[in-house]
VOPAGU-2260 file (C-alpha; in pm, 1 decimal, decimal comma):
REM VOPAGU-2260
SITE   aa  ch    i         X         Y         Z
SITE  MET   A    0   -2258,1    5239,0    2919,7
SITE  CYS   A    1   -1903,4    5079,2    2912,5
SITE  PHE   A    2   -1775,5    5197,4    3241,5
SITE  GLU   A    3   -1927,5    5273,3    3595,8
SITE  LEU   A    4   -1885,6    5617,0    3729,5
SITE  ASP   A    5   -1611,7    5501,3    3972,9
SITE  SER   A    6   -1413,2    5323,7    3697,4
SITE  ALA   A    7   -1065,6    5431,7    3594,0
SITE  PRO   A    8    -829,9    5354,6    3314,2
SITE  PRO   A    9    -598,5    5059,3    3400,0
SITE  ILE   A   10    -284,2    5258,0    3314,3
SITE  PRO   A   11      -2,8    5357,8    3551,0
SITE  THR   A   12      27,9    5720,5    3636,6
SITE  ILE   A   13     377,0    5859,3    3557,9
SITE  ALA   A   14     444,4    6061,7    3880,0
SITE  GLY   A   15     606,3    6390,7    3811,0
SITE  ALA   A   16     517,3    6415,6    3441,1
SITE  ALA   A   17     504,8    6769,3    3321,2
SITE  ILE   A   18     164,9    6806,6    3177,2
SITE  SER   A   19    -128,3    7053,7    3193,9
SITE  HIS   A   20    -500,3    7025,0    3141,3
SITE  THR   A   21    -801,6    7228,9    3086,7
SITE  ASP   A   22   -1178,6    7207,8    3023,4
SITE  LEU   A   23   -1275,1    7351,6    2679,1
SITE  VAL   A   24   -1585,5    7454,4    2480,0
SITE  LEU   A   25   -1529,0    7392,0    2115,2
SITE  GLU   A   26   -1733,3    7497,7    1823,3
SITE  ALA   A   27   -1810,1    7266,6    1529,6
SITE  ALA   A   28   -1848,6    7387,8    1167,0
SITE  ASP   A   29   -2230,1    7372,2    1200,3
SITE  GLY   A   30   -2217,4    7608,2    1507,5
SITE  ASN   A   31   -2269,1    7336,9    1769,7
SITE  ARG   A   32   -2092,5    7408,9    2103,8
SITE  LEU   A   33   -1945,8    7114,8    2272,7
SITE  ALA   A   34   -1747,6    7030,4    2586,6
SITE  GLY   A   35   -1395,5    6905,1    2574,2
SITE  PHE   A   36   -1108,1    6810,8    2805,0
SITE  LEU   A   37    -754,5    6892,2    2676,9
SITE  ALA   A   38    -442,0    6732,1    2839,0
SITE  SER   A   39    -100,5    6830,3    2694,8
SITE  PRO   A   40     264,5    6755,9    2779,9
SITE  ASP   A   41     435,9    7075,7    2878,8
SITE  ARG   A   42     694,7    7039,6    2601,3
SITE  PRO   A   43     564,3    7053,1    2235,0
SITE  ALA   A   44     373,2    6743,0    2122,8
SITE  GLY   A   45     376,4    6659,0    1753,8
SITE  VAL   A   46     120,4    6384,1    1807,9
SITE  GLY   A   47    -236,9    6420,5    1919,2
SITE  MET   A   48    -512,7    6182,5    2024,7
SITE  VAL   A   49    -889,1    6250,6    1989,3
SITE  VAL   A   50   -1076,8    6047,6    2254,0
SITE  PHE   A   51   -1434,1    5921,0    2168,7
SITE  PRO   A   52   -1612,4    5832,7    2487,1
SITE  ASP   A   53   -1873,6    5565,0    2530,8
SITE  VAL   A   54   -2240,5    5625,1    2520,6
SITE  ARG   A   55   -2247,6    5840,0    2844,4
SITE  GLY   A   56   -2030,6    6108,6    2679,0
SITE  LEU   A   57   -1757,6    6293,6    2842,2
SITE  TYR   A   58   -1691,7    6203,3    3206,5
SITE  HIS   A   59   -1397,5    6156,0    3437,6
SITE  PHE   A   60   -1285,1    5812,3    3301,1
SITE  TYR   A   61   -1195,1    5980,9    2972,6
SITE  GLU   A   62   -1039,9    6275,8    3127,3
SITE  GLU   A   63    -816,6    6047,6    3322,1
SITE  LEU   A   64    -741,4    5866,0    2994,6
SITE  ALA   A   65    -641,8    6191,3    2817,5
SITE  LEU   A   66    -411,3    6251,1    3117,7
SITE  ARG   A   67    -240,0    5914,5    3076,6
SITE  PHE   A   68    -175,0    5996,2    2711,1
SITE  ALA   A   69     -36,6    6342,1    2792,7
SITE  GLU   A   70     211,1    6181,3    3053,5
SITE  ARG   A   71     340,9    5980,7    2753,3
SITE  GLY   A   72     396,6    6277,3    2531,1
SITE  ILE   A   73      70,6    6273,8    2335,0
SITE  ALA   A   74    -163,5    6566,3    2360,7
SITE  SER   A   75    -506,6    6425,4    2398,1
SITE  LEU   A   76    -856,0    6584,1    2368,6
SITE  ALA   A   77   -1158,7    6399,1    2492,7
SITE  PHE   A   78   -1482,7    6550,9    2364,8
SITE  ASP   A   79   -1854,0    6525,1    2436,8
SITE  TYR   A   80   -2138,1    6408,0    2207,6
SITE  PHE   A   81   -2432,1    6600,7    2354,3
SITE  GLY   A   82   -2379,9    6964,4    2302,4
SITE  ARG   A   83   -2680,9    6985,0    2072,5
SITE  THR   A   84   -2914,6    6842,7    2328,1
SITE  ALA   A   85   -2760,5    6879,3    2679,6
SITE  GLY   A   86   -2534,6    7181,1    2655,4
SITE  VAL   A   87   -2173,0    7211,5    2764,5
SITE  GLU   A   88   -2203,4    7201,9    3143,4
SITE  LYS   A   89   -2047,2    6907,4    3342,1
SITE  ARG   A   90   -2311,4    6651,9    3448,2
SITE  GLY   A   91   -2380,7    6446,3    3756,4
SITE  GLU   A   92   -2436,0    6081,9    3822,3
SITE  GLU   A   93   -2808,6    6135,6    3754,0
SITE  PHE   A   94   -2760,7    6226,4    3384,1
SITE  ASP   A   95   -2989,5    6025,2    3165,3
SITE  TRP   A   96   -2777,2    5971,7    2862,1
SITE  MET   A   97   -2976,4    5736,8    2644,8
SITE  PRO   A   98   -3226,2    6006,0    2518,6
SITE  HIS   A   99   -2926,1    6206,4    2403,2
SITE  VAL   A  100   -2761,5    5915,1    2246,5
SITE  GLN   A  101   -3083,5    5858,7    2041,8
SITE  GLN   A  102   -3063,1    6210,0    1904,6
SITE  THR   A  103   -2701,6    6179,5    1779,9
SITE  THR   A  104   -2611,6    6150,8    1407,7
SITE  ASP   A  105   -2291,3    6020,9    1252,0
SITE  ASP   A  106   -2258,7    6362,1    1074,6
SITE  GLY   A  107   -2288,7    6542,3    1402,3
SITE  VAL   A  108   -2047,8    6334,0    1597,0
SITE  GLN   A  109   -1788,8    6362,8    1311,6
SITE  ALA   A  110   -1836,8    6736,7    1289,8
SITE  ASP   A  111   -1759,3    6760,0    1663,0
SITE  ALA   A  112   -1463,1    6527,5    1616,2
SITE  HIS   A  113   -1337,3    6755,3    1343,3
SITE  ALA   A  114   -1351,7    7045,1    1581,7
SITE  ALA   A  115   -1130,7    6842,8    1821,3
SITE  VAL   A  116    -885,3    6759,3    1540,2
SITE  ASP   A  117    -866,9    7120,5    1451,9
SITE  ARG   A  118    -788,2    7229,7    1813,8
SITE  LEU   A  119    -508,5    6964,3    1841,7
SITE  ARG   A  120    -360,8    7094,2    1508,6
SITE  ALA   A  121    -376,5    7435,9    1652,8
SITE  GLU   A  122    -184,7    7307,2    1957,4
SITE  GLY   A  123      95,1    7211,9    1711,1
SITE  CYS   A  124       4,0    6841,5    1650,5
SITE  GLY   A  125      86,7    6746,5    1302,7
SITE  THR   A  126     -12,9    6376,7    1345,2
SITE  ILE   A  127    -355,6    6294,6    1478,3
SITE  PHE   A  128    -502,6    5963,5    1588,2
SITE  THR   A  129    -844,6    5874,9    1729,8
SITE  VAL   A  130    -937,1    5612,5    2003,0
SITE  GLY   A  131   -1286,7    5529,0    2104,2
SITE  PHE   A  132   -1475,9    5287,3    2330,6
SITE  CYS   A  133   -1798,4    5102,6    2252,9
SITE  PHE   A  134   -2026,8    5363,2    2082,6
SITE  GLY   A  135   -1695,9    5558,3    2045,5
SITE  GLY   A  136   -1504,5    5262,5    1910,6
SITE  ARG   A  137   -1743,4    5255,2    1614,7
SITE  ALA   A  138   -1728,1    5630,4    1574,9
SITE  SER   A  139   -1348,5    5623,1    1590,4
SITE  TRP   A  140   -1344,9    5389,1    1288,9
SITE  ILE   A  141   -1600,1    5605,7    1112,7
SITE  ALA   A  142   -1350,2    5892,1    1175,1
SITE  ALA   A  143   -1100,1    5698,8     947,1
SITE  ALA   A  144   -1352,5    5758,1     663,5
SITE  SER   A  145   -1452,0    6119,9     751,5
SITE  ASN   A  146   -1175,3    6335,5     597,2
SITE  HIS   A  147   -1011,1    6427,9     920,8
SITE  GLY   A  148    -659,4    6360,9     786,4
SITE  LEU   A  149    -595,0    6094,9    1053,5
SITE  ALA   A  150    -276,1    5889,8    1093,0
SITE  GLY   A  151    -468,8    5598,0    1254,6
SITE  ALA   A  152    -797,2    5509,6    1419,1
SITE  ILE   A  153    -828,6    5283,0    1727,5
SITE  GLY   A  154   -1148,8    5128,4    1863,6
SITE  PHE   A  155   -1206,0    4930,2    2178,4
SITE  TYR   A  156   -1510,0    4685,4    2156,1
SITE  GLY   A  157   -1685,5    4891,0    1899,0
SITE  HIS   A  158   -1956,5    4730,0    1689,0
SITE  PRO   A  159   -1811,9    4690,4    1344,3
SITE  THR   A  160   -2122,3    4593,0    1148,4
SITE  ARG   A  161   -2396,6    4786,7    1334,5
SITE  GLN   A  162   -2545,0    5107,1    1207,6
SITE  GLY   A  163   -2581,2    5408,4    1422,7
SITE  MET   A  164   -2767,2    5416,5    1749,4
SITE  GLY   A  165   -2903,6    5774,0    1694,4
SITE  ALA   A  166   -3144,3    5963,6    1492,2
SITE  ASP   A  167   -2996,1    5851,8    1158,3
SITE  ALA   A  168   -2945,4    5485,6    1071,7
SITE  GLY   A  169   -2613,6    5574,1     920,6
SITE  SER   A  170   -2382,7    5284,7     798,3
SITE  SER   A  171   -2154,5    5049,0     968,9
SITE  ALA   A  172   -1779,5    5080,4    1002,5
SITE  ALA   A  173   -1748,6    4778,2     776,8
SITE  ASP   A  174   -1966,9    4954,8     517,9
SITE  ARG   A  175   -1735,9    5252,9     520,8
SITE  ALA   A  176   -1405,3    5061,8     485,3
SITE  ALA   A  177   -1351,2    5158,9     120,7
SITE  ALA   A  178   -1350,8    5526,5     222,4
SITE  MET   A  179   -1105,4    5480,8     518,7
SITE  THR   A  180    -775,9    5666,0     462,0
SITE  CYS   A  181    -565,5    5543,3     757,8
SITE  PRO   A  182    -477,0    5231,6     937,4
SITE  VAL   A  183    -716,4    5078,4    1183,7
SITE  LEU   A  184    -666,3    4894,0    1507,1
SITE  ALA   A  185    -960,6    4700,0    1670,1
SITE  LEU   A  186    -935,1    4566,4    2019,4
SITE  GLN   A  187   -1238,1    4341,2    2082,5
SITE  ALA   A  188   -1361,5    4147,4    2380,3
SITE  GLY   A  189   -1403,0    3775,6    2348,5
SITE  ILE   A  190   -1706,9    3770,3    2576,0
SITE  ASP   A  191   -1943,5    4024,7    2415,9
SITE  GLU   A  192   -2310,6    3951,9    2380,1
SITE  ASN   A  193   -2348,9    4217,2    2114,1
SITE  ILE   A  194   -2049,0    4175,4    1900,3
SITE  THR   A  195   -2014,6    3829,5    1743,0
SITE  PRO   A  196   -1701,1    3669,3    1598,9
SITE  GLU   A  197   -1883,3    3678,1    1267,5
SITE  ALA   A  198   -1921,9    4053,1    1296,4
SITE  ASN   A  199   -1542,3    4093,1    1371,7
SITE  ALA   A  200   -1464,1    3862,7    1072,7
SITE  ALA   A  201   -1685,6    4062,0     841,4
SITE  PHE   A  202   -1505,3    4380,8     941,4
SITE  GLU   A  203   -1167,4    4220,1     875,5
SITE  ARG   A  204   -1286,4    4106,9     532,8
SITE  ALA   A  205   -1416,8    4447,8     453,0
SITE  LEU   A  206   -1094,7    4620,4     560,3
SITE  ALA   A  207    -884,5    4357,9     364,8
SITE  ASP   A  208   -1097,4    4400,9      51,7
SITE  ALA   A  209   -1054,9    4773,7      67,9
SITE  GLY   A  210    -678,4    4757,5     118,1
SITE  VAL   A  211    -687,3    4921,4     464,7
SITE  GLU   A  212    -398,1    4841,4     684,8
SITE  HIS   A  213    -535,3    4691,5     994,1
SITE  GLU   A  214    -519,1    4464,7    1293,7
SITE  LEU   A  215    -804,2    4311,1    1484,6
SITE  LEU   A  216    -742,1    4136,0    1814,4
SITE  THR   A  217    -997,4    3955,7    2027,1
SITE  TYR   A  218    -913,8    3906,4    2393,5
SITE  GLU   A  219   -1058,2    3571,2    2468,9
SITE  GLY   A  220   -1225,9    3543,4    2803,8
SITE  SER   A  221   -1251,3    3919,2    2843,4
SITE  PRO   A  222   -1590,9    4100,5    2853,6
SITE  HIS   A  223   -1709,4    4418,7    2702,7
SITE  SER   A  224   -1551,1    4704,4    2877,2
SITE  PHE   A  225   -1269,5    4492,5    3015,1
SITE  PHE   A  226   -1034,7    4796,4    2994,2
SITE  ASP   A  227   -1102,9    4904,7    3358,5
SITE  ARG   A  228    -884,7    4911,6    3664,4
SITE  LYS   A  229   -1153,8    4732,8    3860,3
SITE  TYR   A  230   -1133,5    4432,2    3639,6
SITE  GLU   A  231    -820,8    4300,6    3809,4
SITE  GLU   A  232    -871,1    3950,2    3654,7
SITE  HIS   A  233    -837,4    4117,1    3314,3
SITE  ALA   A  234    -525,8    4321,4    3390,2
SITE  ASP   A  235    -308,3    4124,2    3137,9
SITE  ALA   A  236    -561,9    4192,5    2856,7
SITE  SER   A  237    -578,5    4562,8    2947,4
SITE  ALA   A  238    -197,7    4591,7    2966,8
SITE  ASP   A  239    -169,0    4431,9    2622,3
SITE  ALA   A  240    -429,5    4657,5    2475,3
SITE  TRP   A  241    -258,4    4967,9    2620,5
SITE  ARG   A  242      85,2    4847,9    2482,3
SITE  ARG   A  243     -60,6    4780,7    2142,8
SITE  THR   A  244    -228,5    5122,7    2134,0
SITE  LEU   A  245     107,2    5298,0    2199,9
SITE  ALA   A  246     284,2    5078,7    1956,7
SITE  PHE   A  247      16,7    5161,6    1696,6
SITE  VAL   A  248      83,2    5530,2    1747,1
SITE  GLU   A  249     456,0    5481,2    1735,6
SITE  ALA   A  250     446,2    5273,0    1419,8
SITE  HIS   A  251     224,8    5531,9    1233,8
SITE  SER   A  252     396,5    5853,1    1331,9
SITE  ASP   A  253     732,9    6004,3    1403,9
SITE  TRP   A  254     658,6    5990,6    1776,2
SITE  ARG   A  255     872,6    5772,8    2007,3
SITE  GLU   A  256     757,3    5668,6    2349,2
SITE  ARG   A  257     937,2    5855,1    2615,2
SITE  SER   A  258     829,7    5673,9    2918,1
């Protein structure tokens, strides 16, 4: 998985920010029930963010990330991938996630993501983005080609040319570039044993050939999962990635940073 259980997003908390949060159970169009965590600013938010976790599914790192978005005026909903195989209850450190990853499908993940998008729209968000990490980075880019009506799709160290890890082979994010309907931001690690510079270059070519507005940045010297408060030596890369994430949201919506 990308992050250890004691990891935390490397983002400053805004003390006194007026936000609320709640655990949810969502229902996808195919009847699947899935866990979610919604964090919202107390004043109306016109912009929403769907958070795609890493291979472990929903846990506290992504709940904390949702809170950090909400503190900055963006309603955020992190959702879980394993409702079909593991139910909707919270899980402990002993959770064996890989057998559940192996049963996921791209269609199932995107059906669940659509339920999250619908909930944010019901909360009053007219502009929706996605952000994902590792397994979720790829899934966030796939979401750009999945008819969710997104304003943009952000991925941290997602594999751009690998097919799915689950029950269906699926297709890669690069393969789906022609179907993408929103801008893409890719924030990649320079030291990543699974994602090569050639894979990133192939993704950029596919996006350019498809006419998809995009930016792909590689943080040289930073490892896969660098976006972690424990990695103090990569604090500059994390700060830049967070700044670019917020700037991407601002550039592709009417939202303006309030913090």
